[in-house]
N, C-alpha and C positions, 0 to 999 in steps of 0.2 A: 513791605513789612519791615519795620525798624528792628534794631537789635534789642535784646532784653536788657533792661536796666539792672544794675547790681543792688544789693541790699545796702542802704545808707543810713547813717545815724541822723535822725531828724532833730531830736533834742535829748538832753540828759540833765537832770536836776536833782537837787537835794533840798528838802524842806522839813520844817518842824512847825506844825500849826500852833503850838503853845507859845511861840514867840510873837504871835500876832495878838495884840490886845483889843483891837477893834477894826472897823471897816477902813479907817483912814491910814492904818499902818500895816496893810496886808503884805507890803513888800518885805517886812521884817522877817516873815517866816521863810523866805527864799534864801537859803544859805549858799547855793551855787546854781547857776543856770548856764547851759551851753545850747546854742551859741550865745556868746556874751553880747553881741551887737543887737540882739532882739530888744525892742522897746519894752519899757516896764509894764505897760498895760497888757501886752501879749503874754509876758511872763506870769503876771498875776492871774490872768484868765486861764492859762494852761495849767498852772498849779492848782487853781481853784477847781477846775474840772476833775483833776485826779483826786483831790480831796473828796469831792462829791461821790466819785466812784468807790473810794475806799470806805466812806461812811455808809454808803448804800449796802455794800457787801457785808459790813459789820452788823448792820441792822437786820438785814433779811437773810443773810447767809450763815452757814455753820463754820466757815473758815475765812481767813483773810484773803483779800483780793491779790492774785498773783499775776494776772495778765488781762489785757483788754484788747479785743480784736475788732477792727473796722475794715472796710473794704480796702483802704489805701495804706493803713498803718497798723502796727501792733505795738502795744506798750507792755512792759514788764515792770512789776512793782516789787519792792523789797523793803521790809522794815527791819534793818539790821540791829537797831537799838530801839528801846521803847520811845515812841514819839517821833523818831527820825525816819523819814521815808526817802528812798532813792527810786527814781523812775527813769527808764530808758525807753525812748520812742524810736521806732525804726520804720523806714519807708519800705513798703512791700514792693518787690521787683514787678515791673510791668512791661508790656510790649504792645505796640500799636499793630493791629491786624485789620485786614479788610475781608469782608464777607458780603456777597451780593452787592458789591459796589459801595457798601457802607463801611466807614472806618470806625473802629471801636478799640478800646483799651482793655486788655486782659491782665488781671492782677494774679500773681502767683503767691497766694498767701501761705501755701504749704512750704515754701522755701524758708520761712521763718518759723522755727520750731521752739516752743516755749522752754523746753528743758535746756536747750543750748544757751539761750540768751538770758535765762534766769541764772544760769551758772556764770555767764560773763558778768552780769550785774553784781553777783555775790563776789566774784573775783576782784572787781573794781573796788569794792568796799574793803575787802581783806588786804588788798595791795596798799590802799590808803592807810589803813590802821597799822600795817607793818612799818610804814615810813613815818607816820605822824601821830600815832596813838588813836584811841577810840574817840568818837564825837563827844561822849559824855565826859571823858577824862580831860579833854582839851578845854571844855567849858568849865568843868569843876564846880558846877552849881552856881556860878556867877554869870549873870546876864552880860556883864561887860566883856566877858571872854568870847562872846559870840562873834565879835569882829575878828578875833584871832582865828577862830574856826573858819570863817569865811575866807580869810587870807590864805590859810593853808589849803583849803579846798581849791581855790583858784590856782595857786601855784602848782598843785599836784595834777589836777585834771586837765590843765591847759596843755601839758605835754602828753599825758596818758591817753587822752581821747584822740589826739592827733595820730597816735600809733596803733589805735584800736582797729584791728582787721575784722570788722563786723561781717563782711561778706564771705569770709573763709572759715567761720566758726563751725565746728562739728563735734563729733563724739569726744574728741581729744580735749575740748574745752569743758565738757561736762565732768570728766574724771579729774583732769588737772593732776595726773599722777606723777610719780617719780620714777625715772629710769635708773635702775640699779646696775652696777657693773659687777658681773660675776668674776671672782678671782680665785686662784689657787690658794689653798690654806696658808702656805708659807708666806706668800706675798701679802695676804690679808693680815696675818699676824705681825709682819714687819710694819705695816701701816698703823696698826693698833698700838704697837710699842712706840712708834714715832709720836703719835698723838698723846699718849700717856706721858711721854717724856716732856713734850712741850707744855702740857698742862701742869706738870710737876714743877718745872722751872719757872713758869709764869703763872703764879697763883691768881692773878687778876683775870685769867681766861675762864669764863664761866661755862661756855660750850664750844665744841669744835666740830667742824664739818670738813670732810675730805671728798673731792670730786676729781674725776678724770674725764677730760673733755666736758660733756654736759651730763655725765652719769655719776650717780652718787655711790660712794664706796662706804662711807661711815658718817654717822650723825649722832650727836648727843642730845638733839632736840626731841620734843614730842612730835609725833607724826603730823598733827594738824599744823603746828608751827613750821615744821620742815617743808610741808607741802607748798605753802605760799612763798616761803623764802626760796625754795628751789625754783619756782616759777620766775621769781625776780632775778635769780642768779643765771639760770640757763637761757632765759629769753631776753634779758636786758643787759645785765652787767658784763657777763663773760663775752657775748658776741660783740658788744660795743668796744670792749677792751682789745679784743683780737683785731677788729677793724682798725683801731687807732695804731696798734703795733705794726700792722701790715702797711698802712699808709705812711706811717712815720719812719719806716725802716729800722725800727728798734729791734725787731726779732732777728737775732743773729746766732750762729752756732756757738759762739763763745764771747763773753764780754765780762768786764769787771763790774762788780756791784756798785751802784751809785752811793752806797753807804760804806764803802771801803772795806768790805769783808771778803775780798778775794774774787776769783773768777768763777762764776756759776751762771745759771739761767734764771735765777729768781728775781722777782720784781713785785712791789706792792701795787695792787690794783686800786686800793683806797688809801688815803692819807698822803703824806709828803712824797714827792717824786725824787728828791735828793736830800743830801745832808743839809743844804742851805735853805731848803724849802720850809720855812717856819709857817708860811701862810697855808701850806697844804694840810697842816694839822687841823685847821678849821673846817676842812672838807670831809672829815671822817663821818660817814653816815651813821645815824642812830636807828635802831630798829626796836620795835615794841612787840613783845611776845606774850602769850597767855592772856589775850584780851587786854593788853596794856598793863598788866601787873608787873612785867619785867622789861626793863630798858637796858639795852647794851649798845656799845660801839661796835660797828662792823668793820673789822680789819681783814682784808683779803690779800693773800699772797699767792703768786702764781709762778710756776717754773715749768717750762715746756707746756705740756697739756694737763699738768696736775695743778689743782687749786686747793688751798686750805683756807678755810674761813675761821677766824677766831672772834668769838663774841666776848668782848671785854666789858666788865661791869661798868656801868655808867658813872659810878662814883670815883673811878680811877682816872687820874689826870694823865693823859698820854703826851709824851714829849719825844724829841728826836732821839734821845738816848734809848728809850724803850724800843723804837723802831730799829735802831742800830743792832741792839741785842737780838731782836726777833730775826733780822736779816742774817745775822751770823749763825743763828741756830737753825733757821729754816732753809737757807739758800742751797747749801751743798746736799743736805739730806733729801730735800724735796726733789732736787734735780736728779739724784740717783734713783729715787723711787719712781719718778716719772719715766725714766729710761727703761726700768725693769717692767713696769706695767705696760709701757708702749710695745715691748716685744711680745708679751702675751696677747695684747689686744690685736696686733697685726696678724698673729697666727690664727686667732679666732675669726677675724674678719675674712681672711683668705679661705678658711675652711667653710664658712657659711656661704661665701660667694660661689664656691664650687658646687653647692647643692642646687638642685632644680627646685626653685621656689616660685616659679611663675604661675603654677597651677592654682595656688591659693594665697590669700593674704589674710592676716588676722590682726586682732587687737585684744589684749588681755589686761585685766585690771584686778588687783587684789585689794579688797576693802580693809583687810587687817593691817597691812603695812603700807598701803597706798602705792604699791609697785605697779608699774605700767610697762607693757611691751607692745610694740606695734610695727608692722611692716607696711601698713596702709599709708604711713606718713614718712616713709623713708626719704623722700625728696622734699619734705616740708620746708626746709631752710632755703633751698634754691628756688623752688617754684611757688611756695606760699600756700599750697593746697594739697589735699590728699591725692594718692595715686588712683584710687578707685573712683568710678563715676559718682557724680553728686546725687543721683537718684538712689543709688544703693546706700550711700552714706546716710541719706535721710531715712531710708528704711531701717538702718541700724539704730538710729536715734529713736524711731518708733518702737523698735524691739526693746530698747533700754526702758522706755516708759512702761511697757508691759512687764518686763522682768523685774523692775523695781517694786512692783506690787506683789511679787511672789515671796513666799516666806523663806524656805530653806533651799529649795532647788527647783529647777524647771528648764525647759528647753523650747525654743521656737525654731522651726525649720521652714523655709520657703524657697520657691523658685521664681526668678524674675522672667520678664518677657524676653530678656537678652540671653536666656538659657544659662544663667548663673544660679548656683545654689547659695543661699545665705542662711547662716546659723547663728543663733544667740543662745547662750547657755549660762545658767547660774548654778553653782555648786560650791558649798563650803565657803561662802563669802567671796567667791571669785567669779568674775564674769569674763566670758570669751565670746568674741564676735569673729566669724570666719566667712570669707567669700571664696567659693570654689568655682573655678572656671574650667574644670575638667569636662571634656565632651563625653556624652553618653553616660555620665554618672547618674546613678539612681539614689534614692533616699537611703538605702542600706549602705551604699558606699560612702555617702556623705556623713552619716551618723557615726560610722566607725564602731569600734568595740570598747565598751567600758570595762574598767578593772576594779577590783575590790579596793575599798578605801578604809584604812584603819580608823579614820576619824568617825566612822559610823558607830564605832564602839562607845563613843562619848555621848551618844544620844539614847536616853533612857528607854524610849519605846522599842529600840532595836536590840540592844546589847544582851538582853536576857534570852533571846531565842535563836540566834544564828551565829555562825562563826565562819572563818575563812577556810579555804581548801588549798590543795596544791595547785589547782588551776585558778589563776588570777581572775578569770572571767566567770567564776562560779562562787556560790556561797552554800553553806550547809545549814539546814533547819534542824534544831534540836527536838522540835515537837514531833515531826514526822520522820526524822532521821534520813532525810533525802536531800540531795543537792539540787539546786536550781540555778538557772542561767541569769547572769546579770550583765552579759556582754552587750546587749542591745539597749537596755533601759536603765542600767546602773541603779541608783538609789530608788528610782521609781519602781523597779522590779521588787525591791524589798517592801516598799509600801503596798504594792499591788497584791501581795499574797494574803493581806488581811490577817496576819498572825498577831498583830498588835491587839486587835479586839479580842482574840482568843486568850491572849495572856491576861488582858484586863478582866475577862470573864472568870479566870482562875482566881484573881486577887479579890475582886469585889463583884457582887451580883446586883442585878436590877431589883426593883421592888417586887417583881414577879418571881425571880429566881430565889429571892430571900424567903418567899413564902412557899416554895415548892414542897410537894409532898415527899416524905421520906419513907413511904411504904416499901416493903421489900417487893421484889419482882413477882413473887408468887401471889401477892394480893392485888396486883394491877389487873384491871379487866382486860380480857382478850378481845381485840377488835373483831367485829363481825365481817364476814367475807362477802358483803353485798357487792354486786357488780353492776347493778342497774343505775339508771340516771339519778334516782333518788339519793344514792350515796354521794353524789357530787354536788348536790344542791342543798341549801339550807331549808329548814322546815318553815311552815307558814308563820308560826309564832316568832321564829328568829328573824324572818324577813320583816315582820311588823316592828320588831324591836329595832332593827337597823333603820327602818324608815323613820321611826320616832326619834332615834338619835340623830339622824341626818337633819330632820326638822329642827331639833334642838340646836344643832350647829349653826343653822341659818339664823334662827331667832336670837341666839346669844352671840352671834358674830365670831364663832370659833373658826380657827383655820382648819384646813384639811389635815394638817400634820398633828392636830390635837387628837386624831383618831389612832395614832400609832400606839400599838401595844394594848389597846382597849380590849381586844378579844381575849387575850390571855389573862389580862387583869380581871375582867368580869368573871371568867371561869374560876379564878382563884377566890374572888370575893363571894361568889355564889356557887359553891361546888356541887350543891344538890339540884341545880337548875339545868334542865335540858336546853332551854333557850340560851342561857349564858354560855354553855359549851358549844352551841352551834353559831353563836354570834361571831361574825367574821368581817366586820366593817372596818377596813383599814383606810388610809388616807386616799388611795386611788379609787377604791370602790365607792367611798363617800362622794368623791368628785363626780363619778359616773352616775351614781344614784340621784344626785341632785340635778345635774345638768341634763341627763338623758332620760330620767325617770320621773322625778317629782315635777320639774319645771314644765315639761310638755303636758303633763296631766293637769296641773293647776291652771295652765293657760287654756286648755280645752274646756275646763269648767267655767272659766271666765267668759270664754266665747259663747258658751251655751247660755249663761246668764244674760249676756248682751243680746243674744238672739231672742230671748223672751221679753226683753225690754222694748218699750215703744220708741224711746229716744235715748241718746247718750251724749255726753259732752266730752270733748277731748281737751286735755290740759297739756301744754308743752312748755318747756323751758330749756334754754341752752346755757352751758357754762364750760369753763376750761377743766378738763380732766388732767390733774397734775401728774398722774402716773404715766400716761402715754402721750401727754402733751398734745392732745387733740380736743377739738370742740365736742362736747357730749350733749346730745339732745334727748331728754327724757320725755316719754309719753305716758300720761296717766289717763285713765278713763273714769268718768263719773256717771252713774246710772241709778235708776230705781230698781231695787231688788224686791220683786213681788213676793218671793218666798219668805223674806224676813220683814217685809213692809218697812224698808228704810233706804235712804240714799247711801250708796257706797262709792268710795274712791279707791281704785286699784291701779298699781303700777302695771304697765303693759310691756314696754320694750324701750331700748335705747339705740341711738345711732351715733357713730363717731365719724367725724369729718375734719378735714383741714380747713378748707374755705367754707364760709358760712353765708354766702349770698342768698338772696330770696330763692333763686333757682336751685341752689344746693339744698336748702331747707325743704323745699317742695319735693325734690327728688327723693330725699331720704324719708320724708314723711309718707309718701306713697308706698315706699318699700316696706315700711313698718306696718301700715294700716291696710295692706292689701287683703287681709282676711276679714276686714270689717265691712259692714254694709253702710256706706257713707250716706245713703239716702235717709238714715235715721239720725244723722248728725244734727244735734240741736244748736250747739254753740261751740266756739273755739275760745278757750281761756288762755291768755298770754300776757306778757309784759308789753311795753309800748315803744320799743325802738323802731326806727323807720323800716329796717329790714323785715321786722315781723309784720308790719302793715303791708309791705309789698307782697310778702308771702300770703297774707290773709286775702288780699284782693285777688291774687292769682287763683287761690283755692276757691274763692266764691265764684269766679268765672267758670272754673271747671265743674263745680257743683251744679250751677245753673245749666250748663251745656249738657251735662250727663244725666242729671236727675230732675231738671226743671224746677229746682228749689235752691235756696241758699240758707246758710245758718244764721241764727239770730245775732245781730251786732249790738252788743251791750258795752262796747269799748274795751279798754284794757284794765289791768289791775288798779283798782281805786286806791289801794294803800300807797302805791308808789306816787300816784298823782297828789294825794294829800300830803305825803311826806315831802315831796319836791316843792309843794307850795309853802310848807313850813320853812324849809331850807332857804327858799327864795326870799321869804320875808326876813329871816334872820340875816341873810346876806345883804339885802337892800338897806337894812337898818345901819349897816356899816359899824357894828359894834365888835366885830371880830371874835364873837363868842365861840364859834365852832373851832377856830384855830387855837384859841386859848385852851379849850377843853381837851383838844387833841394833844397840844404841847404839854399840858399839865401831866398827862399820863406818861408820855414818852420821856419827859424830863427825869422821871424816877424809875423808868423801866430798865431792868438789867443793870442797875447801878447801886450796889449795896452801900457804897460810901455816901452817896447823896441821900439815900433813904434814911440811913442812920443819922446824918446831920439834920435832916428835916424833922425826924421824930424827936431828937434831942431838944430842938427849939419849940416843939409843939406844946401848946397849952392844953391840948385835948388828949393827953396820954392815956386817960382812962377810957377813951372812946375807941371801940374796936374798929378796925379797918379805916384808919384815919388818913390813909394815903389816897390821892385822887383815883377816881374810877376810870376804867377804859371807856373811850368814847369814839364812835364812828358815825359820821353824818348820815350814812345810809341805813343804819340800824335804828329804827324809830323808837324801839323800846328802851334804848340806852339814854335817850334825851333827859328824862326826868332824874334818874339816879345820878348821872354824871354831873348835871347842873347843881343838884342839891348838895352833893358831896363837895363840889367846888366852893359853894357858898359857905359850907361848914368849915373848910380848912383855909379859907382865903386869908385870914389874919396871919396864920402860920406861914402861908406862902409869902406874904409881904415881909415877914421877919426873915425868912430864908433868903429872899432876894437882897434885902438890906445887908445881911451878914456877908454875903458874897461881894457886894459892891464895896463894903468897908474893908475887905481883905481878911475878915475873920475866918472865912471858909475858902476852900480852893476855888479858883476861878473856873467858870464854865463858859466855854465859847462855842455855842451851837445855836441853831435856829430856835429850838424849843425854848431854851432859856431866854433868848432875846424877846420872843413873843410874850412870854409870861411876865418878864421884867417890864416891858412896855405897858402891859395891862395894869400892873400894880400902881402905875402913876395916875390912872383914871379913878378919881374919887367916887364916881357913880357906877363903877363896874359891878359891884355887888348888886346894886339895884337893877342893873341891866340883866344880870344872870337870873335874878329872882323873877323878873318879867318873862324871860326866856323859859324858865321852869314852869311858870304859871300857864303859859300858852301850851307848852308841851303836856302839862297835866290835863288840860281841857281836851286835848286830842287823844290822850293815851287810852282811855276806856274804849273808844271807837277802834283804835288801831289794834288793841288787844283782842277785842271781840271778833274782828274780821280777819285776823290771822288764824284761820280755822278751815277745816275741811267741810264744815257743815254748809248746807245749801241756804245761804243767808240773803240771796238776791231779792226775794220778796220784801225783805225788811230794810233793804239798803236805802231806798229813797226817804223813808220816814226817819231813819237814823241819821242820815246826812243832813236832813232838814233840821232835826233837833240839835245836832252838833253845831251847825252854823248859828242857829238862833241863840243857843247857850253862850257862844262866844260873843255875839253881839250884845247880849245882856251883861255878861261878865265884865266886859271892858267898856261898857257904856258908849258904844259906837253910835247908836241912834237915840233919838229922843224917845222917852218912855211911851208916849202915846202912839208914836210911829211904829215902834217895835210891837206894840200890842195889836196893831192892825195887820201885821204879817203873821197870820195864823194858819197858813196852808202852803204847800209846796208851790202851787200855782202862783200865789201872790209873791213868794220870795223870788222866783226866777224872773218875774216881771218887774220887780222893784228896781228903781233907778238909784243906784248907790252913788252916782255922780252928782245927785241933787244935794248941794251943800246946806240947803235950808232945813233938811231933815236930819242932818248930822248933829250929834250932841256937841254943844259948845262949852269948853271949859273956861273960856275967858272972853 
């Protein structure tokens, strides 16, 4: 057995489909592609596949595509700016294993979790925009600037992707939080005064940031901007600067400033390295904040473990004199502050190290200020991965996915196979993830005790009915004047008491409470003291009313929940009705009444009618049930009802299955029809797929073996056969009419701008519904209206296409437009559509008539004969005297249509 392969980056690319004008310049839409050595054709195919996935999800989905999973790879998608897409493709870890002497490869798709790598992809975009500005701003609306964008993307991602640790990404990469350093008040005020002093003396400084080690002490930036800049500082700039100091021997206990301002520990991390370093002024990095609206020069100064970042306005020209003054102002003060903070930091670290923290590890994140604390990643810098096992970290990521769907608060607790308790908790915009390794711990020990939170007073549903007590694990209810425990459930205990609904009841009433009687107590009737069974059941009239209402729910497609409150509502609407007062059909009772009362009764009536019939026909059809994602086979029965002297078709039952082979269909079929006498089976009505014929043949063999008879074979659905023949003819004509009709509809579907442009050009503004009609080749009744509407608007379509090709309207680059544009070049296309419509019109009366439940088989042969004869006459296929001789079905089926002498000649 080989070792398990790591998660690796397969490719990474950025593209914009609008930069591609046609099929010959598809490479123009690719702005960046990694790996760069891949040939152009592979790049175009890879990007094209992602475009197809994105378009598919936009067309058929309710949200944009975020990821695509295959057996060997996973892709994550991001549209950071309109039209610009970033895609990251990762290779799923795999391992060669042997079973029963056979070698196979097992893929561990769960190792790549969407939340983690979507966050990594977003971070890669935000990091680029921090250093280079947004894609749109770089281009600035000018196509010639696309080259500049490509250059910047190549320069940035060439180094960025080389350092991307895709295999060690986890919950830390999802939050990308900020580690704050807690300080005593006095020390924090000294730092704040120091920053104010610097900003006062150097008015060019727009924002300031103060860090100690990699922990933030102060920031003047917005949290979102600080979040990505903190990642850049703590993970890239500061570590690389420390490495260069250690390797170069620069770090010493005392040295003279290279800018001549005396002895201290200060040094610029960005900018010139000495007084003579004029070239270093060109290396001052620029950063872009607030989505590119603000541009600043990033000047970083460090003394010992303290770092101050000064964001200087881009309009200010920085020279050596400015850096001299900054060094003189910052060097000594920052060195002193660093020493003072270092003493506090050492005491705090030694205090924490003395505590026993081996029993649990945690990770905390505050969404309000993006603060993050973690003991799971204490050795991240040295080892590159978290301290906890990878399977538990993946479990925490799954917890995050569930917690992100919660509204205000919630908690998930679980126990792993390794006897560890894992907890995920959300409360007041804060998330906490804990792993407890304490032996013999139970869920009560892990859950701990919750305390009263004053923030609950800020929530309107709570603040009006409860207050705190002297016991922090309890709260007091004003409504019942009692204390209740919150130690175990916290805010959930507050919600669980259901006082909120009681308070709402005091404020507003339902439609029933609004109509409540205001009779004094003396006028209210005294209830009878019946103790028999009758006092617990509804009367006959009330039961009849409930049955009628249940039937109404079925016929009108009402939900069970529509029955909520009906009992009380009816009693108020009809106060003098005994039935209304006894009516008690709620949602659950309605469900039981329909499923276990009406349905069995109606089915027994159907079986009785079938027992009286001489024969019956079974109709079945299978389709995909979108709710449960299983194949659904519906069974209907058709029989002669002697009591009403008519043919009836009734639904009987349904079966749900995953696989739908002939054996599966037959097995489910027998399960459903076990209560039927199959010796009376006259015929099976079905569609014509091969699997249905296999099912039918197997059923015929069973019938012959069991009852010494078979059902009548009249073939499959004639409508499908006729429509398929029509579709085949349209396809063989090679006129592409079906594709054009489909494309015409989808060209304007869900596109208000195109619809408006088209209608503005239309010469048929007074004609209602002048947009193309929906068309589907499998829906035969749509053929005629779709073709006729296309003929009606074709001149407008040609004008619309010409306006786009001239550049008067926005360019459209999709398959639907290309198909329509190509058709407008065919001068005979309207004629072809009219012929298509005329054939469809000839077929439509027959198709409409036979799309019915009526027993039309006795008339089928005559009708199909008349249909074929009318078509032969309408289109002058045969010579008139030949057509006249074909006056019966027998003559038509025996006629040799391959005899060219009898075909009508036009030339």
